Structure formats: C-alpha cells, structure tokens
NUTI-865852 format. One record per residue (C-alpha): y, x, z. Coordinates in steps of 0.5 Angstrom, whole numbers, plus 500, padded with zeros to 3 digits. Each point is the difference from the previous one (the first is absolute). Layout:
<<Y,X,Z>>;
...
//
This chain:
<<472,563,515>>;
<<494,503,503>>;
<<497,507,498>>;
<<492,501,500>>;
<<500,504,506>>;
<<505,495,504>>;
<<495,494,498>>;
<<494,504,502>>;
<<503,502,507>>;
<<503,493,501>>;
<<493,497,499>>;
<<497,506,505>>;
<<505,497,505>>;
<<498,493,499>>;
<<493,502,501>>;
<<501,504,506>>;
<<504,494,503>>;
<<495,495,498>>;
<<494,504,503>>;
<<504,502,506>>;
<<506,495,502>>;
<<502,505,506>>;
<<502,505,495>>;
<<506,496,497>>;
<<507,503,500>>;
<<506,495,498>>;
<<503,504,495>>;
<<493,501,496>>;
<<498,493,501>>;
<<507,498,497>>;
<<499,504,494>>;
<<493,498,499>>;
<<502,493,500>>;
<<505,501,495>>;
<<495,504,496>>;
<<496,494,500>>;
<<505,495,499>>;
<<502,504,493>>;
<<493,500,498>>;
<<499,492,501>>;
<<507,497,498>>;
<<502,505,495>>;
<<494,503,497>>;
<<495,494,501>>;
<<495,505,502>>;
<<498,500,507>>;
<<496,506,503>>;
<<499,496,507>>;
<<497,493,501>>;
<<505,495,503>>;
<<497,500,507>>;
<<501,507,500>>;
<<507,500,499>>;
<<501,494,505>>;
<<496,505,505>>;
<<505,505,499>>;
<<506,495,500>>;
<<498,497,506>>;
<<500,507,503>>;
<<507,502,498>>;
<<502,493,503>>;
<<497,502,507>>;
<<503,507,500>>;
<<507,497,498>>;
<<500,495,505>>;
<<498,505,506>>;
<<506,504,497>>;
<<505,496,497>>;
<<505,506,500>>;
<<496,503,495>>;
<<500,494,495>>;
<<504,502,493>>;
<<503,496,495>>;
<<495,502,495>>;
<<494,499,504>>;
<<495,495,496>>;
<<501,496,507>>;
<<507,498,498>>;
<<498,495,494>>;
<<498,495,505>>;
<<504,494,499>>;
<<504,495,504>>;
<<501,493,500>>;
<<507,501,504>>;
<<504,501,493>>;
<<505,494,500>>;
<<505,503,494>>;
<<501,505,495>>;
<<506,504,500>>;
<<503,502,493>>;
<<501,507,499>>;
<<503,504,494>>;
<<496,504,495>>;
<<502,507,499>>;
<<500,499,493>>;
<<501,493,497>>;
<<493,497,497>>;
<<502,498,493>>;
<<496,495,495>>;
<<496,503,494>>;
<<502,498,493>>;
<<494,496,497>>;
<<497,500,493>>;
<<495,496,497>>;
<<498,503,493>>;
<<500,507,497>>;
<<507,499,497>>;
<<503,499,507>>;
<<496,507,502>>;
<<503,503,493>>;
<<507,498,502>>;
<<499,503,507>>;
<<498,506,497>>;
<<506,501,495>>;
<<505,499,505>>;
<<497,505,505>>;
<<499,505,494>>;
<<508,499,498>>;
<<502,500,508>>;
<<495,507,501>>;
<<502,503,493>>;
<<493,501,498>>;
<<495,499,495>>;
<<494,498,504>>;
<<500,498,508>>;
<<494,501,504>>;
<<498,494,504>>;
<<496,498,506>>;
<<496,493,500>>;
<<497,497,506>>;
<<498,493,502>>;
<<505,494,502>>;
<<497,498,506>>;
<<501,492,502>>;
<<502,500,507>>;
<<506,501,505>>;
<<505,506,499>>;
<<501,504,506>>;
<<504,506,502>>;
<<498,505,505>>;
<<504,506,504>>;
<<496,506,503>>;
<<504,505,504>>;
<<497,506,503>>;
<<493,498,498>>;
<<501,493,503>>;
<<500,493,497>>;
<<506,497,503>>;
<<502,494,496>>;
<<497,496,495>>;
<<504,494,497>>;
<<499,495,495>>;
<<504,500,493>>;
<<505,495,502>>;
<<506,499,496>>;
<<499,507,497>>;
<<505,503,505>>;
<<497,498,506>>;
<<494,497,503>>;
<<496,498,506>>;
<<497,505,505>>;
<<493,499,500>>;
<<498,506,503>>;
<<495,497,505>>;
<<496,496,494>>;
<<500,506,496>>;
<<496,504,505>>;
<<495,495,499>>;
<<498,503,493>>;
<<495,505,501>>;
<<502,503,493>>;
<<507,502,503>>;
<<499,506,504>>;
<<505,500,507>>;
<<501,507,498>>;
<<500,505,494>>;
<<501,507,499>>;
<<507,501,498>>;
<<502,506,503>>;
<<494,504,496>>;
<<505,498,494>>;
<<506,502,504>>;
<<503,493,500>>;
<<503,497,506>>;
<<501,493,498>>;
<<497,495,494>>;
<<501,493,498>>;
<<494,498,495>>;
<<499,493,497>>;
<<493,497,499>>;
<<497,493,499>>;
<<496,496,505>>;
<<494,497,497>>;
<<494,496,502>>;
<<493,502,496>>;
<<496,495,497>>;
<<495,501,505>>;
<<504,499,506>>;
<<503,494,497>>;
<<494,497,499>>;
<<497,502,507>>;
<<506,497,503>>;
<<500,494,497>>;
<<492,499,502>>;
<<502,501,507>>;
<<506,495,499>>;
<<495,495,497>>;
<<495,501,506>>;
<<506,498,505>>;
<<502,494,495>>;
<<506,503,499>>;
<<504,500,493>>;
<<498,506,495>>;
<<506,505,498>>;
<<502,499,493>>;
<<500,507,497>>;
<<499,507,502>>;
<<508,501,499>>;
<<502,494,504>>;
<<495,502,505>>;
<<503,507,501>>;
<<507,498,499>>;
<<500,495,506>>;
<<496,505,504>>;
<<506,504,501>>;
<<504,495,503>>;
<<495,498,505>>;
<<502,499,507>>;
<<494,502,503>>;
<<498,507,498>>;
<<493,499,502>>;
<<499,495,495>>;
<<502,505,495>>;
<<495,505,502>>;
<<495,495,498>>;
<<502,499,493>>;
<<497,507,498>>;
<<506,502,496>>;
<<501,506,496>>;
<<506,504,497>>;
<<502,504,494>>;
<<505,505,501>>;
<<503,502,493>>;
<<508,502,500>>;
<<504,505,505>>;
<<507,497,500>>;
<<503,506,504>>;
<<498,506,504>>;
<<504,505,504>>;
<<497,507,500>>;
<<501,505,506>>;
<<506,505,500>>;
<<498,505,495>>;
<<493,497,498>>;
<<499,500,492>>;
<<498,494,496>>;
<<493,499,500>>;
<<497,501,493>>;
<<497,493,500>>;
<<506,497,501>>;
<<503,502,493>>;
<<496,494,497>>;
<<498,493,501>>;
<<492,502,499>>;
<<501,506,505>>;
<<503,495,505>>;
<<494,496,500>>;
<<496,506,501>>;
<<504,502,506>>;
<<500,493,503>>;
<<492,500,499>>;
<<500,507,503>>;
<<504,497,506>>;
<<495,495,501>>;
<<503,494,497>>;
<<497,496,495>>;
<<504,501,494>>;
<<497,498,493>>;
<<498,507,499>>;
<<494,499,497>>;
<<502,494,496>>;
<<506,503,497>>;
<<500,503,492>>;
<<505,504,497>>;
<<502,500,493>>;
<<504,504,495>>;
<<503,495,496>>;
<<501,492,500>>;
<<495,499,495>>;
<<495,502,504>>;
<<503,496,506>>;
<<500,494,496>>;
<<492,501,498>>;
<<498,501,507>>;
<<504,494,502>>;
<<496,496,495>>;
<<494,502,502>>;
<<501,500,507>>;
<<501,493,500>>;
<<493,498,499>>;
<<498,503,506>>;
<<504,497,505>>;
<<495,495,503>>;
<<495,506,501>>;
<<505,503,505>>;
<<499,499,508>>;
<<507,497,501>>;
<<505,496,496>>;
<<505,503,495>>;
<<505,497,495>>;
<<502,505,496>>;
<<501,508,499>>;
<<506,504,502>>;
<<502,505,495>>;
<<505,506,503>>;
<<503,506,497>>;
<<496,505,504>>;
<<505,506,500>>;
<<505,499,506>>;
<<506,504,497>>;
<<499,495,494>>;
<<500,494,505>>;
<<507,502,503>>;
<<503,501,494>>;
<<498,493,497>>;
<<503,497,506>>;
<<499,493,502>>;
<<504,493,499>>;
<<502,496,507>>;
<<493,496,498>>;
<<495,505,497>>;
<<499,507,499>>;
<<500,503,493>>;
<<494,504,501>>;
<<495,495,501>>;
<<498,493,497>>;
<<494,495,502>>;
<<495,498,495>>;
<<498,493,502>>;
<<493,498,497>>;
<<499,493,497>>;
<<499,494,504>>;
<<493,499,502>>;
<<496,495,497>>;
<<493,497,502>>;
<<496,494,497>>;
<<498,494,503>>;
<<499,492,499>>;
<<505,495,500>>;
<<496,495,504>>;
<<505,494,501>>;
<<508,498,499>>;
<<504,497,506>>;
<<507,497,498>>;
<<505,501,505>>;
<<507,497,500>>;
<<506,504,502>>;
<<507,497,503>>;
<<503,499,494>>;
<<494,496,497>>;
<<497,505,496>>;
<<493,500,499>>;
<<497,507,500>>;
<<492,501,498>>;
<<497,505,505>>;
<<493,503,498>>;
<<495,501,505>>;
<<496,506,499>>;
<<493,503,502>>;
<<503,505,505>>;
<<501,507,497>>;
<<503,506,503>>;
<<505,503,496>>;
<<505,506,502>>;
<<498,499,508>>;
<<501,493,500>>;
<<495,494,499>>;
<<503,495,495>>;
<<497,493,500>>;
<<506,496,498>>;
<<505,501,494>>;
<<506,496,497>>;
<<499,498,493>>;
<<508,498,500>>;
<<499,494,495>>;
<<496,496,495>>;
<<502,504,494>>;
<<498,506,504>>;
<<493,497,500>>;
<<500,499,493>>;
<<503,506,497>>;
<<494,504,504>>;
<<495,495,498>>;
<<498,500,508>>;
<<494,495,501>>;
<<496,499,507>>;
<<494,504,500>>;
<<503,506,496>>;
<<499,507,502>>;
<<508,502,500>>;
<<503,507,501>>;
<<505,500,505>>;
<<505,506,502>>;
<<505,501,506>>;
<<506,502,496>>;
<<504,506,503>>;
<<494,500,505>>;
<<503,494,503>>;
<<500,493,497>>;
<<493,497,497>>;
<<500,497,493>>;
<<495,498,495>>;
<<500,504,494>>;
<<495,497,496>>;
<<494,496,499>>;
<<494,503,497>>;
<<497,495,495>>;
<<494,504,498>>;
<<497,499,507>>;
<<501,492,499>>;
<<493,497,501>>;
<<502,493,498>>;
<<501,496,506>>;
<<507,503,501>>;
<<505,494,501>>;
<<507,499,497>>;
<<505,500,506>>;
<<504,493,499>>;
<<507,500,503>>;
<<501,493,504>>;
<<505,495,497>>;
<<502,498,507>>;
<<501,503,507>>;
<<494,503,503>>;
<<503,498,507>>;
<<504,493,499>>;
<<497,498,493>>;
<<507,499,497>>;
<<500,501,493>>;
<<502,507,498>>;
<<506,502,495>>;
<<502,506,496>>;
<<507,501,497>>;
<<500,502,493>>;
<<502,507,501>>;
<<496,502,506>>;
<<492,502,501>>;
<<500,497,507>>;
<<497,493,501>>;
<<504,497,506>>;
<<499,494,505>>;
<<506,497,501>>;
<<498,495,506>>;
<<505,500,506>>;
<<495,499,504>>;
<<495,505,498>>;
<<497,503,507>>;
<<499,507,497>>;
<<507,500,498>>;
<<503,498,506>>;
<<496,505,504>>;
<<502,506,495>>;
<<507,498,500>>;
<<500,500,508>>;
<<497,507,500>>;
<<505,502,495>>;
<<506,497,504>>;
<<498,504,506>>;
<<498,507,497>>;
<<503,506,501>>;
<<505,500,494>>;
<<502,493,501>>;
<<501,497,507>>;
<<496,506,503>>;
<<497,496,506>>;
<<496,505,502>>;
<<495,497,505>>;
<<498,495,495>>;
<<496,503,494>>;
<<495,497,495>>;
<<495,499,505>>;
<<504,496,505>>;
<<503,496,494>>;
<<493,498,498>>;
<<497,499,507>>;
<<506,495,502>>;
<<500,496,494>>;
<<492,499,500>>;
<<501,498,508>>;
<<506,495,498>>;
<<505,504,503>>;
<<504,501,494>>;
<<501,496,494>>;
<<506,503,497>>;
<<506,505,500>>;
<<504,496,505>>;
<<495,499,505>>;
<<500,508,501>>;
<<506,499,504>>;
<<497,494,504>>;
<<493,503,502>>;
<<497,497,506>>;
<<499,507,504>>;
<<496,496,505>>;
<<495,499,496>>;
<<499,507,498>>;
<<498,502,507>>;
<<493,497,499>>;
<<499,505,494>>;
<<496,506,501>>;
<<505,506,499>>;
<<506,496,502>>;
<<502,502,507>>;
<<507,499,503>>;
<<503,507,497>>;
<<497,498,493>>;
<<503,493,500>>;
<<507,503,503>>;
<<500,505,494>>;
<<499,495,495>>;
<<505,495,503>>;
<<505,506,500>>;
<<499,502,493>>;
<<500,493,497>>;
<<507,499,504>>;
<<503,507,497>>;
<<498,498,493>>;
<<505,494,501>>;
<<506,506,499>>;
<<497,503,494>>;
<<505,502,495>>;
<<501,494,494>>;
<<496,504,495>>;
<<494,501,504>>;
<<500,492,500>>;
<<501,499,493>>;
<<494,505,499>>;
<<496,497,505>>;
<<500,493,496>>;
<<496,503,495>>;
<<504,498,494>>;
<<496,502,494>>;
<<503,506,496>>;
<<505,502,506>>;
<<498,506,504>>;
<<503,504,505>>;
<<505,503,496>>;
<<502,494,496>>;
<<501,496,507>>;
<<505,505,502>>;
<<504,499,494>>;
<<500,493,501>>;
<<502,500,507>>;
<<506,505,499>>;
<<503,495,495>>;
<<500,494,505>>;
<<502,498,507>>;
<<495,494,501>>;
<<493,500,497>>;
<<501,492,498>>;
<<506,503,496>>;
<<494,501,495>>;
<<500,493,499>>;
<<507,500,496>>;
<<498,506,495>>;
<<498,498,493>>;
<<495,505,497>>;
<<506,503,496>>;
<<503,502,506>>;
<<494,503,503>>;
<<499,504,494>>;
<<507,503,502>>;
<<497,503,506>>;
<<497,508,499>>;
<<493,500,498>>;
<<499,493,499>>;
<<497,498,493>>;
<<499,493,497>>;
<<493,500,503>>;
<<502,501,507>>;
<<506,496,500>>;
<<496,494,497>>;
<<495,501,506>>;
<<506,500,505>>;
<<503,494,497>>;
<<494,496,500>>;
<<498,502,508>>;
<<507,498,502>>;
<<500,493,496>>;
<<493,498,503>>;
<<502,495,506>>;
<<493,502,504>>;
<<503,508,500>>;
<<507,497,502>>;
<<497,496,506>>;
<<496,506,502>>;
<<506,505,500>>;
<<504,494,504>>;
<<494,500,505>>;
<<500,508,501>>;
<<508,499,501>>;
<<499,495,506>>;
<<495,504,503>>;
<<505,506,501>>;
<<498,504,494>>;
<<506,504,497>>;
<<502,498,493>>;
<<507,504,500>>;
<<501,506,496>>;
<<503,504,506>>;
<<502,506,497>>;
<<504,499,494>>;
<<505,506,500>>;
<<499,504,494>>;
<<497,507,501>>;
<<505,506,498>>;
<<495,506,498>>;
<<500,505,495>>;
<<494,496,496>>;
<<504,494,500>>;
<<499,497,493>>;
<<494,504,499>>;
<<493,496,499>>;
<<494,504,502>>;
<<492,498,499>>;
<<494,504,503>>;
<<494,500,497>>;
<<493,504,501>>;
<<498,503,507>>;
<<506,504,504>>;
<<497,505,504>>;
<<506,502,504>>;
<<503,494,502>>;
<<498,493,501>>;
<<502,495,494>>;
<<503,496,505>>;
<<504,505,503>>;
<<502,503,493>>;
<<503,493,498>>;
<<504,499,507>>;
<<503,507,499>>;
<<502,497,493>>;
<<503,494,503>>;
<<504,504,506>>;
<<503,504,495>>;
<<502,494,496>>;
<<495,500,494>>;
<<496,494,498>>;
<<492,499,499>>;
<<498,497,494>>;
<<493,497,500>>;
<<498,502,492>>;
<<503,504,495>>;
<<505,498,496>>;
<<507,502,496>>;
<<503,499,507>>;
<<496,506,503>>;
<<504,506,501>>;
<<494,504,504>>;
<<493,500,500>>;
<<497,504,505>>;
<<492,502,498>>;
<<495,502,506>>;
<<493,501,499>>;
<<495,496,495>>;
<<506,497,497>>;
<<498,494,496>>;
<<503,495,494>>;
<<507,500,503>>;
<<501,508,498>>;
<<498,498,493>>;
<<505,494,499>>;
<<505,505,503>>;
<<499,505,495>>;
<<502,495,495>>;
<<507,499,502>>;
<<505,506,499>>;
<<505,498,506>>;
<<494,500,505>>;
<<500,507,504>>;
<<493,502,502>>;
<<500,504,506>>;
<<494,503,505>>;
<<500,498,507>>;
<<502,507,502>>;
<<506,499,495>>;
<<502,494,503>>;
<<500,503,507>>;
<<504,506,497>>;
<<505,494,497>>;
<<501,497,507>>;
<<501,506,504>>;
<<505,502,495>>;
<<504,494,500>>;
//
C-alpha cells in the first residue's frame, strides 16, 4: 500500500511530530496514524512504540475536540465505541452471500474439477486456494472511499447492521483508496476472527475477574459482533481477513482494473488498498492434482497458524470463467471448500459417571483429563451404552484418542492399548439405577439399560425439563437450571406442580424479582393453550418426536381418544410403525399416565385438537423429510412451509416418503433413501425452487 518513499516520508513526519508537537497538522497527523495502524494491524510490523502511537492519537483527539467541524468519518478517532446501541437494523446485501459446497476428500475435489471443466469447456482450470477462516462472516460496503456499512451474513440475503462494532476492528480501515482505481462503490466479504493469542489473553482477563471463559475463538468472534456495547468489542482485539469482492461500480468511462480480472488479482488489490486479504496465504495452481496435493500437505500445518481455520477454499481464478460457470441458489459453481478431518487429541480416561435420562436410559459419561481440541476444552464425553464401551475396549486409566466430529461433537475414537501400564480397570456397568437403586432392565432388541422405576428422581427431573422445553410446552422462563433448583428446594415434585407453583416462595430466591416472577407466571399460563401436538410431545412418550406428535394430533379430537385405539389402528396413522404404535399403546394404557393427563386437564391444559380442518395446498398428499444442515432455511421453517402447503413431514425414511431434502453433512438417511427408487432426493436449493414454483 505504501511505497518506500512514502514510508520514509511518514516516518520523518512521525519523528517531527513527536519531537515538536506544536508542528502537528491535522491532515498529516491523520495520515501518520493510519499508516501506523496499517503497520501494526495489517503487517504486524510496528515502527513506533505503543506510547508514541498513543501520544499522536491523544494529539488528534485534542485538535478535533477543539475543532469539531474538522472531524471526518474516516478519522482514526471515529473508531471510539459507544454503549448506547440498543438494536441492530437488518439491511439487504448488494449481492446475496451464498454458502460454499463442501468437500472432504480428493474424490470430491476431482468431481468439482470435472464439472467446472465441463461448464467452462476447457481441459484444465487455473485455481486459487486460500485458508477457510473459522470466524464470523461479514459484508462491508465502501462508497467514495469511506466505510459506510458493515453487516453480518444473516440469512444470506440480508444481515444485521453492525457498522459501529466493526469500526472497533483495527485491521478494517475506515477508508480505502477506491478512487485511485476508478471505483466509486465496492461490497466486499470477509471473516472476523479472534487470534489464538488474543483469545488466550482475553480468557486470562476473564479468569482474573472470576468470570466464565469463552468457549473458542470462533464463538468469541461471532458473539462479539452483536454486542450492544461496542467498547466491549474493542477490548476483544478482533481481527479480520477480507477475501472476496462481491460487487463494484466504476466511475463513468473508467476501465476495469487489470487486477480485477482474476481472484488472485483481487486479493492483491484488496491488500494494496490497505485491507488484510489472504494475499500472502493464497496459492495458485494450474490443475486440480496440484490443488489436492497442497490440501493434503497443508492440513498438518493448521495448528502452526496464529488463527483457527477449518479447511481451504478452492476458487476458479479467472473471473470471466466464474461468470460463465454461474451459481445455484445455494452455492457458486466456481468455488468449493475442502474441509479438514476432525481434530484429534490424546488424553486419559479418569472416571465414568452413569447418568439417567427422562426415559430411564442409563448413559455412561467418560470423565477425561481436560484437553484442548479444536479451540474447546473437553473433559466429558458420552459413551452411549455398555456395548460402546466393550467394542472400544475402554478401561479406567486408558490413554484414549478423542476427536470433535465436524469440529463440534466430541467422541472417543479408540483406546491405545500399547500404552497400558497394567493398573487400568475394566469399566463395570451398574445392574441397578445409580440414582434410585432400582434394578436395570434391557429389552432384547436394544443396547440401552433402563431404570423403569416411576419414582426415580432423575427421570422426574428430566421429564419436567423436557415438558417445559422450547419444542414442547415452551415455558420460556423455566429452563433446566430453574427446574433443578425448584426440585432441590422442594417447590416442584412432578409435572402437574408446574401449574400449582407457589410464586410467593420464589421471592425469597436470589434473581427472582417481581418482573421475573410475573414473566414466569405468564409463561406458565400461556402454555395451557398450546396446541395438542405440543402436549403429546411434551409427555415424553418413547419414540414420539415432534413430527409424530403432529401426526397423532391430527387424527384425534381429545388426547384420551388414544386410549380407545388398538396398536393396529395406530399403525394406520402416517409414519407410525410397529415400535411407535407399541409405545403409544403402552403409554395410554398405563393408569399412572392417564391420571397425569387428567390432572393436567383439571389444571386447564388444552387436551383438544382445535384445528382439525385439512390443509388444502399444492403439496397435499406428499411426504417430506429433511436431513443434514440447511443453510438458507431453518429446518423448522422448512417443515412449516411443507405443512402450510398441505404436505406432511415424516420422521424417518420409508417407502411412504416422496422427497428427501438433503442439506450439508447428510447422514444415514441419505444412504437409506438411495436404496428406495420411489424417493426423490433433492437439495435445499431444489426444495426452494419446488415450493416457489408450486
């Protein structure tokens, strides 16, 4: 960005200002401060001390305070945060922010290359490869050189305006020299990150204040962008990489800059403008074979980087070819993300705790010597069941390999038997409930041991937690922590008592003022009018999820109608098989369960299906199922759209399924659906096209 001559001139001006503050001129001072911010935050090569920078910065504030009319929007002083921000307004992006197609192996990349060559009608394609930064996506708009807006990714079409917070990130300049390139407006994309060093330093500060530490750099960066107090954002020392120009507008008659003909050139242009692009990190290759080799080699280097990445991004380098290849409604056809393998680490299996869930299932939980993996400290991992322990030959004291599948869910990969010293102990699965000492039982076709005691305290608590949860009765002010607290204090003993809670006792508890109690009381009262399917789901009947609960509710008038149905009649319901029918039948022929339902009815809880009118829509008679992660729609919203158009959501793959909608990281449902010829397998983008067309 700066020539050698400019650097020398600015250094001389800096020395002059520091030696003789009276000689300071405002425009020159701003230029000097911008230069030193660039040296420090972009190049990581400061040319003056922090004290000297602060001296110049204070001089700027003094001059601007005395002359407010001289303050400009790109002055370094305008990064100063405010604690007055109450909300974030949603703004549309100039160009939608699409997701990237993911790949996990060489075969995926080769297939991407094949499609790209077919679309481009070429024998080989030039690629540009850069790190896939693990942070929070942002969109920036500069107009007439000035940063005018910064937004989160949002839903890809529009995001939240976070301009004030973005100004706290020193590696994002408040102005860039667009005019020098004949450009009047530019929208660019990037990733806000928190370096490993900044993350560790900030967590140390939190520990000193006896506050909870942040989970990982990615969450820290994402959470920072929506903080109400931008002064707190400044304290987190965030950084940003800018890696894409999504839109630009030229002055009338101005030619397209040569650097804007390739992606690698655009990264150089961004760097030259003073933005931290991956100009130094990028690599260019003439074919996909070289790209694959680089991906394989680079993965081992990820831990040596000062920031977190979770893969590499491969892009067709030529912009004309990118335009020719185009994009789907979900992702560009000219780019793909190569995701690294799940992170692994070794640690010691120190203990096992056995936890009891709401259905009585006893789950062994490994207690590990705490270890950092993928930016998260892991000390507990579910071991699922007794068979899992036996299959992996896990013993107390074992050295084990753990990984975060998809960099999210931790799991034990294996024990390292060769490191055993001889004092490791075989893990004995309990024969009685670890909470109530009731004998455990296991059905022949299951791997799970269960406590079937109706008075088991663990199950009672877990059932209440499930009952008040968001997808069940949605009693917003309750939550797991309050359920456990009230149960321990004797305020709650069962589900009906949720509706007879003595609110006068709550006033004696810390954190329960009048407003909190009023909100809780209102949420409890509102839950009484929830639709019938929510109650059916909230009761915690085994194998009955939200989708099945909707199916059942649509077929009855009153919930106790289910006491009159045989298992064969229940199997006539859409998406209800033998196992589910057996479970429903057993539940509604248990006197204790019927007594519970009648108690809730007396307390005013809705027991009736109020909307029995069939939906008449263009998807009527069609069954849908979603698998994997959707990136443009929330799954609950997508399912609601299907139901609004008369379609039905199934809970599993069967011959009754018409459409399987596949998102990212699809699992076993996709493989099962491929074996049934009648099922149409479509992407999320094709689903959106389908519902828009219909």
